[in-house]
N, C-alpha and C positions, 0 to 999 in steps of 0.2 A: 603317838600313833597317828598316822596321817588320816584325814577325813575322807571317806569314800565319796566320790563325785557322783551326783545323781544324773543319769543319762536322760536326755530329752529325745524321745522317739518321734521322728517325723517322716512323712511320706513325701518324697521330692521327685518331681519330674525334671530331668536334666536334659536340656536341649544343647547338645554338644556333638561335634563331628570327630573329635579326637579322643580316643580311648585313654591316652596318656593323661590328658587334661582332666578327663572324667575321674580317673584314679587320684589325681592331685586334689581335686575338690573333695572327694570322698575322704581322703586322709585328713584334710584340714577340718572337716566337719567332726570326724571322730576325735581328733585331738582337742577340739573345743567342747566336747561333752555332748555331742549330738550323735545318736545312733540312727542313721538314716536308712529307710527303705527307698532305694533309688532306681529309677528307670531311665536309661539313656536313649534318646531318639535324635535323629539328625535330618529327618525329612518332614516337610510341611504336612503331608498326609498322615504320617505316624503321630505327629504332634497333635493334630486335630482329633485323631482317634482316641488319644489318651485324655483329652480334656473332659471334665465332668466325672472322673473316676475317683474322686475323693482325695486328691493331692493336697498337701498342706502348703506347698510353695512350688514355684517354678524358678529354676536357675538356668539362665540362657547365655550362650555365647552370642557374639554379635554377628560374625561372618559365618554363614551356614550355606550348604549347597542349595542353590536356587532361591533362597530368600535370606532375610537377616533378622536380627533381634527386634527391631522396631516393628517389622511386619508381624512377628510372633506375638509381640505385646498387643498390637491392634486386634489380632485374631482372638487372643485371650480375653481382652476387655469386652469384645462383642458377646462373649458367652458368660463371663464371670467378672463383675466389676471390682471384686474385692480380693481375689486370690493373689498373694504376694508374688511379685515378679522381680527378680534380681538379675541385673545385666552384668555379665562378667566377660571381659574381652582383653585380648593381648594389647590392642591399640584402640582407643576410643577418644575421639576429639571432644573438646568441651561443648561444641554446638550440638553434637549427637547426644551427649550425656544430658544436656539441658532439655533437648526435645524428648528424650526418653522419660525424664522425670515429669515433664509437662503432660505426657500422654498416660501417666499412671504407673510408672515403674516405682518400685519400693526403694531401690538403691542401685548404684552401679559401682563396680570394682574392677581393678586391673588384675590380670592373672599373675603379674609379677609381685603383687602385694595383697595376699588373701588373709592377712591377719584380722581384717574387719569382717570377714565372711560370716562367722558364727554370730557375733553380736548383731550384725545387720539382719541376718536371717531370723534370729529369735525376736528381735524388735518388730520386724514386719509381720511375723506369724502372730505374735501377741496382739498387735494392733488390729490385724484382720479378725481375730477371734473376738476382740472387744466390740468391733464394729458390727460383726454378725450378731453378737448378743444384743446390741442396741436395736438392730433391725428386728430381731425376734420379739424383743420387748415392745417395740413400736407396733408391730403387727398384732401382738396380743392385746395391746391397749386399744388399737383400732377396732378389733373384734369386740372387745368389751364395750367400747363406746357405741358400736353399732347395735349390740344387743340391748344396751340401756336405752338407746333411742327408740328401738322397736318396742320395748316395754312401755316407754312413755307414750308412744303413739297408740299402743293398744289400750292403755289406761284412758287416754283422751277419748278414743272412740267408744270405749265401754261407758265412760261417764256420760257422753252425749246420748247414747242409746238408753241408759237408765233415766236420764233427765226426760227424754221424750216419752218413755213409758209412764213415768210418774205424772207428767203433765197430762197425758191422755186419761189416766185414772182419775186425776182431779177433775178434769172436764166431764168425764162420763159419769163418775160416781158422786163425787162431792158436788159438782155443778148441777147434776140432775136432781140430787136431793134438795139442794138449796132452792132450785127453781120450783120444785113441788111445794116446799114450805112457803115460798113467796106467794104462790097461787092460793094456797089454803088461807094464809093470813089475809090476803086481799079479799077473799070471799067473806071471811069473818068480819072484816072491817066494813064491808058493804051491807051485810045482812044482819048483823047483831043489833038488837034493839036496846041493849044495855050500854050506856055511854062509857062506863069504865072499861068494859070489854073492848069496845071499839078503839078507845085510846091506847089500851095495852097492845092491841093488834097493830096499830099504826107504829108504835114504838118498836115492836118486834120486826115489822117490815123494814124500818130504818136499819136495824141491826143486820138483817139478812142482806140488805143492799150493800152494807160495808163488807160483809163476808164474801159476797159475790165479787166485789171490786178487789178484795184481797186475793181471791182465787185467781182472778184474771192476771193480777200482778205476779203472783207466784208462777203461774203457767208461762208468762212471758219470760221470766228470769230462767226458768228451766229449759224452755224450748221456744225461741221466738218465731211464732207462726207468721209474723210479718214477712219473713223471708220467702214465703210462698208467693208474695207479690213482687219479688225480685230484690236484688241487693241494693239497687239505687233507692227504691222506695223504703227499704228497711233502714238505710243510713239517713235518709231524709227524716224519717220518723224519729230515729234515735237522737239525732242532733237537735231537732226542735224540742223534743221532750227533755233533753239534757239542759237546754237553755232555759226552759220554763222552770225546771226543778232547782237549778243552781243560781240562776241570774247571770251566768257567764255568757257573754256574747259569743255565739257559736255559728259558724258559717260553713255550709256544705256546698262543695262545687264538684261538678263532673262534666267532662266533655263528651261523655258517652250517652247514647240511648240505653234503655234497659238492655242488659246482656243476658245471653244464655251461657252460663259458665259451667265448667266441669264439676261433677259431683264433689261436694265437700268444700269447694272454694268459697261459696257465699257464706257458709257458716264460719269458716276460719276468719274471713275478713270481718264479719259481724262481731265475733268474739274478740278479735284484736282491737277493733274500735271501742267496744264495750269496756275492755280492760284499760285501754289508754285513757278514756274519758273518766273512768272511776279513779284512776291514779291522779289525774289532773284535779278532780274535785277534792280529793283528800289531801294532796301534798303540794300542788304547784302554786297556789295563791295567784292563779292567773285571772285576767279579766277578758281575755280573748282567746278563742280556739278556732282553728281552721282545719277542716277535713276535706281532702281532695282525693277523688277516685279517677284514675285514668287507665287506659289500656293503650300501650304503644309497643310496636315491634314484638307482638305476641306475649307481652308481659303485663299482668295486672299490677298496678301500684296503688296502694292506699296509704296516704300520708296524713298523719295527725300531728299538728304543731300547736304550741301555746306560747304565751308571752310571760310565763311564770318564772319562778326563782331558779329553775334548772336543777340538775342533779348534782349532789356533792360527789367528790371523787370516790368515796367509799360506799355510796348507796347501793351500787350493783354488786358489791362484794360481800354484802351482809349474809350471814349464815342462812337466814330464813327469808331471803329476798327471792321468792319463787315466782312473782308475777311475770317479770320479763323472761325468766328462764322458761316458764310455761308457754309464753308466746313463741319463743324460739322452737320449742318442741311441737307446738300446734302448727306453726307454719311449715315445719318439716314434713308433716303428715301429707301435705299436698305438693311437696317439692319446692316450697318457698323458703324465704329467709327474712329475718328482721334486721334492719339497720337503725341504730339509735344514736343520736347526737344531742349534746346538751351544752348550753352556755349559761352564764349568769342571767341572761335575759330571755331564756326560753328553751324548750325541748322539742325535738322532732323525732317522731317514730315513723318508720316506713316499712310496710309489708310489701314484698315483691313476690309474685307467683307467676312463673312461666306457664302459659296455657298450652295445652296439647296442640291446638290449632287456632286459627284466627277466631276471635270471639264473634259470634253471630248475633244479630239483632233478635230480641225475643219476639215470638209470634203470638203467644197466647194473650187473652185479654187481661188475665191476672198480671202477667209480666209487663204489660204496657201501662199498668196503673202506677206510673212513676211520678206523678205530680205531687205538689206539696200536700201533706196530710193535715188538713185543717179540721176534719170532722172530729167532734168530741168522742165519737166511738173509738174504743181502744182496738186497733187493728192487729194487736199481737195475740188475740185469742182465736180459738177455733170456731167460735160461734157464740151467740147470745146465751147466757145462762138463765 
């Protein structure tokens, strides 16, 4: 018993001025297992009016009244880059065929030999459907990535807000209580006539002093108030503190006066430098670090480089390697990006942030406090505890 052939139903726009040739193409399609819904047009205006109406393919003659198949192909590609276009002609030169394929035609056939019409049509339609499916998948992936990026940005913003709130609470509540205890212990140490009590009060004062220093350190890690003095001052303070703590020679350079930057940019730059220096101290085995801050052509650039061992090829691909990924997301919150390069003799990380307008010189006294921070006072706190 012969097997029943499955018909392929397609909607085809036929650009043809001969009804006889139209019927010939229709017969070949049906003989090849295609059940077409066809619309024949032979004028440029009618052809343009039919574009965008859900056709699966266009089959076009070459010689048409007032225009030709190459013009029709160009008009189609201006409106739909993927819709299959098969050129069928009684006479078509090799140069014309090559030009048609170069301009995006799916195939070309001679009217005297239409045996390849159905295979060529089905191949072109299937390729178009696959490409459209890939485009839809790419669009869905782009939307998903955008949503994920927005979520990461929201989390970064929320974290910074929570850090600031906790830092203020530590300063106002814990700091206030520690200060009151400090005053009370100092009074006891001055006024007590009992030597053991005075000694115990002095010991307690020392403990309170360490607690106050710890509170200041925690507040700095949560929310660097040094940024209130400007990004230049904050980076100067950070690099000098890093050098004292680690013993790694650290040099900060900038060609800029203190800057007034868009909201959010100083904190992103500060956190980027903080993360980079932390990674250097933990993993790089470096002996020298250089931090450079510049603004050129409306772009702020922060470059942190070291002479350490560099990154191994798989370091950034680790499942839980979130440090650099977090920097990328943080930079994206202000429209910036991170570039990272590494060799066996060092690593360089660059943060670039386009500024909305030319950076202006800071005018306030706090912003002008950009000199080296040599005072023993910790400028990262909101005030004395």
